[in-house]
N, C-alpha and C positions, 0 to 999 in steps of 0.2 A: 504494499498499499504506500500511498506518497508522502501520506503523512501519519503522526498519531495527536490525537484534541489534546490542546493542551491543559492547560488547571482551570483556566476558564469555562474555558466549553463543556468542560467535565460538571462544573456547577452547573452549567445553565441545563445541560439535558438531564440530572441530576434533582434540581428544582422544577422542573419542566414533568417530571417522573411524579414529585410528589404535590404538584398543585394539579395536574388531570387526577391524578389515582384518587385524594381525597376527592375530588368534585363530579367524576364520573357517575352519571344516572344512566344506568340500565334502565330501568325504566322508561324512559324518557325515548329512549332510542327504539324501544321496541313499539311504544305509542307511535313515534316519526312514521313506523312504514307503515302505517296504516292511514296514514293525511298528506296527503300527495299537497304539495305549496309550507308544508313546514320545516323545519330543522330542529338544530337541539339550540337554542337563544345563550342556554346558559355556556356551554363553549366557549360560544363565540365573546362572549362580555369575558368571558375568564382570561382570551386571547389578547382582546383590547386592552385590558386593568393588567395583563401584563406585559403589554409591550411589544407581543410577537409581531403585530402589523407594522412596527417600524424597525426589527431587528436590519434588515438590510436595505432599509431607505437612508443614502447618504445625510450626513448631521444637515449638513444645509437644509433641509426641507424637513428638517424634524425627527427625523428618523435616529437611529442609535449607528451607525454607516458602519454594521458589519456583513457579513457574506453567507454566500449560499451554504457551509459550512455549520453554522450558528441555524439557521434558518431550518437545515438538512435537521440537526437534533431536537430542533422543536418537533418538524413533521413527526419523525423518527415517533415520538413518544406519543405524539395525535395517533398516529395508526396501532399504536398500541391498542389505546382503551376506546378505538372509531370513533371517532374525530366526530362531531355532529354537524359542521359544515365545510363545504369548500373554499373558503373564499381566503386560504392559507397561501395555499400554492398559486389560482387566478392572480389575488394582487400582486402578487410577487410579476409573476408576466406582466401584468399592464406597469408597475415599476419601472422594469427593462425598457419596456417600451415607452414608454415618457421620458428615462433618463437619455435614449440613444436616440431621439426624434429632435434637443436640438431648440425646440420652442420652448424659451424661458414662461413665456408667460402662460404657460399650457403646466411647465414641471412646478409653477407658484401656483398654479389653481388646484392642481390634484393632487400632488406627491407630500403637501404635510398631511389632509385629508386623507389619505389612503393610511397612509404612517400612523395618522390616533384612530384608526378602523372607522373614520367618522365615515366610509364612499364603500360602497360593495363588489367589486369587478367579476365579469364575464370576460371569458374569451373566446372570440367563434369566430376560429379558422381552424382549431384542432380537434375539431369535434367528429370526423370524420377520419376513413380510413386515405385521404389525400387531403393531408392538412396545409400542400404549401400554397401560397395566399392568389393565386389565378383562380377568382370563382366568375365566372361565368350564370353564374345561380342567381349571387348579388353585386347590383351595378351598384356606381359611384357617379350621380351628372348632375349639375346644381347644387353641389354642395348638398348633397341629399343619398340616404341608400334608399335604395328600393329592388326588392326581393325576398329570400327566406333561408333561412338557418335553421338547420336540423340537428334535435339531441345536444344544446350546448347545458354543458355543467353550471352551476350556479347562477342560470339566468333568470330565473323563477324572481330571484331577492338582489338581484345585481340592480345597485345604481349607474353602472359605466359600461361599458364593454370595449376592447379593443376587436375590431373584425374589418376579416377581410374581406374584399371587392373586385370587381374589374372596372376601368373609368380607360373606354375605349381600346378594348382589346392590352390594360396595360393591368397588373396587381399593383393593386393598393392596398394597406393598412388605413384602419380610418380610426378614430377615438370621437366615440358615443353616448351624451349624455340620457340614458334612458328613462331621466325624471324630467326628464324636459320635456317629452316628447309631448302634441295636443293631439287634440281627438284627431284619430285615424292614422298617425305616422308610425305607432308600434302595435303589434299584437304579441303577446306570451299568450302562446297556448302551453297548457301544463302536459309533461310525460309521465302517467304511471307507472313506474317502472320498479324493481326489486330492490331497490336501494333508493329510497323517495325522500330522503335527509342529503343530496347531492343537488336537489333541486334541480331536474333537467327541463328543458324549454326547449320551443320553436321558437324562435324571432320571425315576426314576419314587418319586413318595412317597408313604409310607402311614405317617402320623402320623410324622414329621419336626417335632421342634420346630423353633421359628421366633421371630424378634422382630418387630414392627412398628415400620417405621423411617415410614413416614408410610402415610394412606388420606384416602381420598376424590379430591376436587381436588388436593390436596398433594401424592395420592402421583404422579398423573400428571404433574404439574408438574416434580417432580422426577427423573422416570424422561424425558422427553427432555430436562431439565439435565445430568441424566448422560450418557444417548445421544447429545446432541451432542459434549459436551467428550470422548466418545471417537472419536465419529465426526471431532472434527480430528483426535488422536491418529492414527486410520486414514489419515488424508488424508496428512499429513506420511508415512507409514509405506509409503503408494503413491507419493507426488510419489520417496521417495528408491528406491523399486524401478526406476519409471521412467528417471529422469535414469543409473541404469545402465545400464541396458536401453538408454538412448540412446548411450552413450557408448561402450558395448559394439559394436551398431552402426556406430558412428564410426568407432573403431578399423581394423575389421576391415574397411568399404569403403575407407579407406586402404591397407590391408595388403593384400588378394585383387586379383589384376592379372587381368584378361580381355582381350581381341584387342590387346593390348599397353597397355594403361593399369590404373589402378587402379576398379574400378567404383564409387567413390566420384563417380569424371568424370560418368559418365552420366545425364541427369535424373529416372528413374525411381528412379533411389538418393537421389541427394543430396537432392532433393526432398520422399524420406519423411524425411527426418535433418531438415531444416529445420522440418517440417509437429510433428516430435516434438519439437525444442527450443522450439518458441511450446508446444507443449501444458504439456508440464514448467514452465515459467517462466508460465505460467498457473496453472496449480495450484498453483505454491511462492505465489506473491503471493497467493492465495487463504486458505494455510496462516495464512501469515505474518499477514493482514487477521483473519482469525478468531481467533486463537490470543491477537491484542493487545488484543479485546473480551469477553474472559473477563471475566463478572461487570458487564458492561452491556449497554444498549441494543441491537439489531439481533445478539446473537451468535446466536441461532437462524438467521438466514435469513445466518450468512456462514458455518455449519458446514455448512450443506446446500450451499452455494455450494465451498466447500473439496472435501466429501464428493464431489461429481458430476464436479468438474473433475479430479480426483486419480484417481476411475475411470472417466474419460477416459484420462486420459495414461497410466493404468495397461498398459489393457486395449489398449490402441492400441498400446503401443511395445512390449510381449508378442508381439502379431503381428506388426508392423513387425519388429523383432529378429530374429526365427525367418525371414522371407522375406531380408530383407536376408543372411544367414549363408547360406542355399540346406542344402545337403545337411549339415552339416555343425552346422543350426540345430537337427536333431530328433532330435539324437543325445544318448541318456542322459547319456556323459562330460560333453560339452559344458554340458550344467545350465541350459541357456537356459528348459526346461519348467520348473525351479525359481522361474524367475521368474513365467513363463505359468499354473500352478497356483497360488501365489499370489495373483495378480492375481483369479483366478477366486472365488478363493476369500473375500476381504476385500471384492469385490463384495459380497457375499451378506452379511456380517455385520454386524452393528449395523443392518440396514434398507439396502433394497435401492433402487434410482435412483427409483421409480418415490415410494415414501415419502417421499425427501427433495426431491423436487421437489412432492410436497403438504405439506411443512413450508416451501420456500421460497414457494411462491403461497399459502401462508394467511397471510405474516409480510408478502407484498409487498401483497397484495389485502385483505386485513382479512376476507378469508369462506374457510369450510371448503372444501377442496376435495371 
């Protein structure tokens, strides 16, 4: 791995784990599953109170001026407790876009509010299998957006959105104030999903005003950079969830007895838990490596590795933990299904596995897959 976490970073992780562990509300998470459009407001209030929304925002804009490593540690602990809102990751994407655009007026208007958690962001270009921002389904003309974005995470409760569009055949990234829409300019259609806390929605634009952040090749490059940084945060979240499942499976295997001995004594169980340990540690190492390369050569390839390994770890852990728990693993109250749902939703957000395999192959070979 590229680095070891220093003392300050370890303290951030420990304090985040302590706070989230004390405030985790499993009953609220179960409740949200049945109510499309709701999320765990308690988690979001905690994120704002603890200053996590401003961790990676420069100090000039009321942030803490830290980086992807520190925010990733928070995301990892959030994944461990199945965070009830998607806005930390997508807020960071909006911060990246605003810092890169060079528009001081936009930065002054939005970055302090993002840092303070006053506004929530959605990113409407990484919702499909082809997140590159040449999007003929959405056009940007006469200063407004026209078209539809499907399956945007966080869109039901977002205040702003970074949207990919096409202007006369040229890709553009634009920033839209969703709360400024007047009648008929914006439609939000809720999507009932297996993980309603992710607040998926279709966004329909009918002349919603927006401001250009980047266009042409610059838009493509910025979109991929944003997506890679958000993918590293998602990978941390997946790793935290996978580790929580591995430990739950281990603890149950030690306590549950069959034929006069703990089920963990059987090879079919203990070998599976050992394999989960390996997957979790590989994912953790890839996350640390990717976060440490922020802004450096090789970051895209490292982000792809982190994303792919973390997805495999979380998916495998979700499946195997349920199997090891047997009948109790499929009960509503046991709540292992919360991790299973989150593993599936995170696996398709920010580009699926095929997309990140292409990014990795392209980076390694220099030839587009």
